[in-house]
N, C-alpha and C positions, 0 to 999 in steps of 0.2 A: 566734872565738864560736861555739858551735855551736847556738845558739837563734834561732828565726827572731823577729824582732822586729816586723814589719808583713805584714800579708796585705792586699792590695789587690785589689779588684775591678774589672775594666774591662769595657766594652761590647766586643761583636763587631767594632766597626770599628777597635780598638786596633792590629790587626797591619797594616791598610792605611794607619795614619796614621803607622806607624813605617817608612817606606820610601820611596825615591825618590831623586832626584838632590838636593835640597835636603837632604833627611835625612842623606844621605853627605857632602854640603858642610859640615853643622854638625858631623858627627862628626870630619871632617878637622880643622876649627877647633878641637876641643875638645881634640884629641890636641896640637894645637900648643900651645893654653894649658898642658896638662899639663907638655908640654917645656919650656916658657918658667918655669914655676913650679919646675922641676927635680924634678918627681914623676915623670918618664918620661924615659930617654934615648931617642936618635933610632931605634934598632933596636926598642925596645919600643913605641914610638908607631907605627913602620911595622908591626910585627907585629898591632899591635890593629886597624888600618885593613885590613891583608890579611885579618884574621878575621872583623871584622865588615862589611866594604865589600860582597862578595856577598850576605848575607842582607839588606842595605838596599836593593839593586839587585833582587832577587828579587821576583816576583811576591806579591801579597798573600796569595794562598791557600798558595803555597810557604811564607812566612814563618808563617801562622798555623799550619801544619803542624810547623814547625820548633819553633817555641814551645809547641805542645801536647806534643810529644814529648820536649823536653829541657828546659824550662824551668819547667814548671808541676809544682805538687804537686798530687796527689789530695785532694780534699774529705776522704777516709778517713784522710789524714795529718795534718789538720788537728787543732787542739786543739776539744773538744767547744763550747766558748763560742763559737767563730768560726763554726760549720756553720749 
């Protein structure tokens, strides 16, 4: 699917809330759940944890920088109705 279905605006504190040991533990539990449901195999689950783990443990400022550089769409790319 090539079209964006949801645009969400979040406060500045979002990045700081998406990190820490508790968040990493939740990530590991979620990957385990996906494995039990048959949606991921063990290697896929491990790869996800290895890719997501460091950003979960990074300081909020680093996480914010990564989100802004790699995961955000610029307002100019949004449809006019959502700007």
